[in-house]
C-alpha positions as CSV (number, residue, x, y, z in Angstrom):
1,M,125.3,16.9,28.0
2,A,122.2,14.9,29.2
3,E,121.1,11.8,27.4
4,I,118.0,12.3,25.3
5,I,115.3,9.7,26.0
6,N,111.9,9.0,24.5
7,L,109.3,9.6,27.2
8,N,106.7,7.2,25.6
9,R,109.3,4.4,25.5
10,A,110.3,5.1,29.1
11,R,106.7,5.0,30.2
12,K,106.0,1.8,28.4
13,E,109.2,0.1,29.9
14,R,108.2,1.2,33.4
15,A,104.7,-0.2,32.9
16,A,106.1,-3.5,31.6
17,A,108.5,-3.8,34.6
18,E,105.6,-3.2,37.0
19,K,103.5,-5.8,35.2
20,K,106.3,-8.3,35.5
21,A,106.7,-7.6,39.2
22,R,103.0,-8.0,39.7
23,A,103.0,-11.3,37.8
24,A,105.9,-12.6,39.9
25,T,103.9,-11.9,43.1
26,N,100.8,-13.6,41.7
27,R,102.9,-16.7,40.8
28,Q,104.1,-16.9,44.4
29,K,100.6,-16.3,45.7
30,H,98.7,-18.8,43.6
31,G,101.6,-21.1,43.2
32,R,100.6,-24.2,41.3
33,S,100.1,-24.8,37.7
34,K,97.0,-26.3,36.2
35,A,98.7,-29.6,35.6
36,Q,99.8,-29.8,39.3
37,T,96.3,-29.0,40.5
38,S,94.7,-31.6,38.2
39,L,97.3,-34.2,39.3
40,S,96.6,-33.7,43.0
41,D,92.8,-33.8,42.4
42,A,93.2,-37.0,40.5
43,Q,95.3,-38.6,43.2
44,A,92.8,-37.5,45.9
45,E,89.9,-39.0,43.9
46,Q,91.9,-42.3,43.5
47,M,92.6,-42.5,47.2
48,K,88.9,-41.8,48.0
49,D,87.9,-44.6,45.6
50,K,90.4,-47.0,47.1
51,L,89.1,-46.2,50.6
52,D,85.5,-46.6,49.5
53,A,86.3,-50.0,47.9
54,H,87.5,-51.4,51.3
55,R,84.4,-50.0,53.2
56,I,82.3,-52.6,54.9
57,E,78.6,-51.9,54.5
58,R,76.2,-53.2,57.1
59,D,72.4,-53.3,56.8
60,D,71.8,-52.3,60.4
61,D,74.0,-49.2,60.3
62,P,72.8,-46.0,58.5
63,E,75.0,-44.6,55.7
64,P,77.5,-42.1,57.1
65,A,76.9,-38.6,55.9
């Protein structure tokens, strides 16, 4: 005899599996966590500040845009 299943439960399980699959593709697509993003932003800002600290400013040259 066939196994009796609850159709509501099967529908909800199928929806949950689809949601997990979509989440996995979004994780691959968007990739980095907020901590990784903020770390790389902070490192870029630090490198920019270091470069600006070594800049030689002259009175006769206009400020680069």
